[in-house]
LUMLUMKE-618177 format. One record per residue (C-alpha): residue number from 1; residue in one letter; x, y, z. Coordinates in steps of 0.5 Angstrom, whole numbers, plus 500, padded with zeros to 3 digits. Layout:
residues N
     n   res    px    py    pz
   NUM     A     X     Y     Z
...
***
This chain:
residues 300
     n   res    px    py    pz
     1     M   500   500   500
     2     R   502   507   499
     3     N   503   512   505
     4     C   498   518   505
     5     W   502   523   508
     6     V   509   526   505
     7     E   514   531   508
     8     T   512   538   505
     9     S   517   542   509
    10     E   520   543   515
    11     R   514   544   519
    12     G   510   538   520
    13     L   507   532   515
    14     G   502   533   509
    15     V   496   531   505
    16     V   497   526   498
    17     N   490   527   497
    18     K   484   529   501
    19     G   479   524   501
    20     E   481   518   498
    21     P   481   511   502
    22     A   485   511   508
    23     I   488   505   512
    24     F   491   505   520
    25     A   494   498   522
    26     D   495   499   530
    27     S   495   495   536
    28     R   489   495   541
    29     G   486   489   545
    30     L   480   486   543
    31     I   477   481   550
    32     R   471   478   550
    33     V   466   477   555
    34     G   459   472   556
    35     G   455   468   561
    36     A   449   470   564
    37     E   452   474   569
    38     S   456   479   564
    39     V   451   484   564
    40     Q   451   484   572
    41     F   459   483   573
    42     L   461   489   568
    43     N   456   494   570
    44     G   459   494   577
    45     L   466   495   574
    46     V   465   501   568
    47     T   461   507   568
    48     N   457   507   562
    49     D   449   503   562
    50     V   452   495   559
    51     A   445   493   560
    52     G   443   499   555
    53     I   447   497   549
    54     E   442   495   544
    55     E   445   488   540
    56     G   450   491   534
    57     E   451   498   538
    58     F   457   499   542
    59     V   459   504   547
    60     K   465   508   550
    61     A   466   507   557
    62     A   472   508   563
    63     F   474   502   568
    64     S   475   507   575
    65     N   479   506   582
    66     A   475   506   588
    67     K   477   514   587
    68     G   474   515   581
    69     R   481   516   578
    70     L   482   512   571
    71     Q   484   505   570
    72     A   483   504   562
    73     L   478   507   556
    74     A   475   502   553
    75     R   468   501   549
    76     I   463   495   550
    77     L   460   492   543
    78     R   454   487   544
    79     L   454   482   539
    80     E   451   475   540
    81     N   450   474   547
    82     S   456   476   548
    83     F   461   483   549
    84     Y   467   485   546
    85     I   471   491   549
    86     E   476   495   545
    87     T   482   498   549
    88     E   489   501   548
    89     E   495   496   548
    90     I   498   499   554
    91     T   490   497   559
    92     R   489   491   555
    93     D   493   486   560
    94     F   489   491   566
    95     V   483   489   563
    96     F   484   482   562
    97     Q   485   481   569
    98     N   481   485   571
    99     L   475   482   569
   100     N   478   474   569
   101     R   477   475   577
   102     F   470   473   577
   103     T   470   468   572
   104     L   470   464   579
   105     A   464   468   582
   106     G   459   467   578
   107     D   457   465   571
   108     F   461   470   567
   109     T   467   468   562
   110     C   473   472   560
   111     E   477   471   553
   112     D   482   475   551
   113     L   482   475   543
   114     S   488   480   542
   115     P   492   475   539
   116     D   488   472   534
   117     F   485   479   531
   118     R   489   486   527
   119     F   486   492   528
   120     Y   485   497   523
   121     S   482   504   523
   122     L   478   506   516
   123     F   477   512   513
   124     N   473   514   507
   125     A   473   507   505
   126     D   466   503   504
   127     I   469   496   503
   128     S   466   488   505
   129     K   470   485   511
   130     P   470   477   512
   131     E   467   473   517
   132     G   468   474   523
   133     T   470   481   523
   134     I   468   486   529
   135     E   466   493   528
   136     F   466   499   533
   137     G   465   503   528
   138     R   471   505   523
   139     D   474   501   527
   140     V   475   494   526
   141     F   478   487   528
   142     V   480   483   522
   143     R   482   475   524
   144     I   490   473   523
   145     E   487   468   518
   146     N   484   474   514
   147     D   488   479   515
   148     E   493   478   509
   149     S   485   477   503
   150     F   482   483   507
   151     R   489   488   505
   152     A   489   485   498
   153     S   481   488   498
   154     I   483   494   499
   155     P   489   496   494
   156     E   487   503   493
   157     A   488   505   500
   158     C   494   509   502
   159     E   496   507   508
   160     L   497   512   515
   161     S   503   512   518
   162     K   504   514   526
   163     D   506   521   525
   164     A   500   523   520
   165     F   495   518   525
   166     E   497   522   531
   167     I   495   528   527
   168     I   488   525   527
   169     R   488   523   534
   170     I   489   530   537
   171     E   484   532   531
   172     E   479   528   534
   173     G   481   530   542
   174     R   482   522   544
   175     P   486   523   550
   176     L   491   517   550
   177     Y   493   513   556
   178     G   500   514   559
   179     V   501   520   555
   180     D   495   525   556
   181     V   492   522   561
   182     D   494   516   567
   183     E   491   513   574
   184     S   492   520   576
   185     T   486   523   572
   186     V   479   523   575
   187     I   475   521   570
   188     P   470   527   569
   189     E   475   531   568
   190     M   476   528   561
   191     D   470   531   560
   192     I   468   525   554
   193     A   461   526   552
   194     D   456   519   554
   195     L   463   516   557
   196     I   458   516   563
   197     H   451   514   565
   198     Y   449   517   572
   199     K   443   514   573
   200     K   445   507   573
   201     G   446   502   578
   202     C   453   502   583
   203     Y   460   502   580
   204     I   467   502   583
   205     G   469   509   584
   206     Q   461   512   583
   207     E   460   515   589
   208     V   467   520   587
   209     I   464   520   580
   210     A   457   522   582
   211     R   459   527   586
   212     I   463   531   582
   213     F   457   532   578
   214     Y   452   533   583
   215     L   455   537   588
   216     G   460   541   584
   217     K   465   541   577
   218     P   471   538   575
   219     A   477   542   577
   220     N   480   541   571
   221     L   478   540   563
   222     L   480   536   557
   223     R   482   541   552
   224     G   484   543   545
   225     L   490   549   544
   226     M   491   552   538
   227     F   497   555   537
   228     E   498   562   534
   229     E   506   561   533
   230     P   510   555   532
   231     F   510   550   538
   232     D   516   546   539
   233     R   513   538   541
   234     E   518   537   545
   235     A   515   542   550
   236     S   509   538   551
   237     G   509   537   559
   238     S   509   545   559
   239     E   506   549   564
   240     I   500   552   561
   241     L   499   560   564
   242     D   495   567   563
   243     A   499   573   561
   244     E   500   574   568
   245     G   504   568   568
   246     K   499   564   573
   247     K   499   557   572
   248     L   492   554   569
   249     G   494   547   567
   250     H   499   543   562
   251     V   499   541   555
   252     T   500   533   555
   253     S   500   532   547
   254     S   501   536   541
   255     V   503   536   533
   256     Y   503   540   526
   257     S   497   540   523
   258     P   497   541   516
   259     V   490   543   514
   260     R   490   548   520
   261     N   497   551   518
   262     C   498   552   526
   263     H   501   547   531
   264     I   495   544   536
   265     G   495   540   542
   266     L   491   537   547
   267     G   492   539   555
   268     F   488   539   563
   269     V   486   547   564
   270     K   483   550   570
   271     N   475   549   569
   272     A   474   557   570
   273     F   479   558   564
   274     A   476   552   559
   275     E   472   557   555
   276     E   474   556   548
   277     G   477   561   545
   278     T   481   563   552
   279     K   487   566   551
   280     V   493   562   554
   281     F   500   561   553
   282     A   505   554   553
   283     G   512   553   552
   284     G   513   560   550
   285     A   507   560   544
   286     A   501   563   545
   287     A   494   559   545
   288     V   488   560   544
   289     I   483   553   548
   290     C   479   549   543
   291     S   473   545   544
   292     L   474   538   543
   293     P   473   535   537
   294     F   477   541   534
   295     A   472   544   530
   296     A   473   548   524
   297     E   471   556   526
   298     C   476   554   533
   299     G   481   560   533
   300     S   478   564   527
***
């Protein structure tokens, strides 16, 4: 397959042909759970309502500790009397071990399918998928034995590099575990739509998360940053400041966006300064706070 992105200047990457079919291969975890008590067990472990998932549909969810802090981000798909849990490779073992410990407590089964599948994100590609493919929207898990034929079926698609996909990830406002978020992150601070169901039954961390929702607000929020000046990617982790130099938060990741012709990033900022359009500074560069995912008009 051809690469979708080429070097255009010292400033970053550029699109070869915008809108053409593209594919990105990555390492992700895929775990299947089943059993008559799977809904009961899963609902006690994640922030969203597993019982409400329709056949063939999926929801976003988070695994929390007792203090309401993040242990893993996931998506949960209901399919043919089973639930398929997709998560990052870095959190795959935690999710599997966390689920597997309940298999002796009732009618609940758990299987790590990750070694049997390859993960792909598809863009502008409407293709027929081989039997046994597990789909999470544009993202698919293809069985290893079908991988060669699957890739051969889309010869016109170009292949995204990790650097290219990083631009897409940040544009979409998708936090990466170990980069943007970790076990110190309070789950509501990520401000991810439809991640938390506030009216379902109890789950680990619910008391803290519900208290933030009903009695207060998160101290910080994950937001986008659109830089008005060049921003050194090595400065990710630097403090976000106001005009007087007061610390408001910190940058977690950044990249040059060829579409916007500027650097953009993700970071956590104090709630009072999280409104879109707020002027801030980071790494010696001026920036504007943006809601996520990045909107076309942000910074205009």
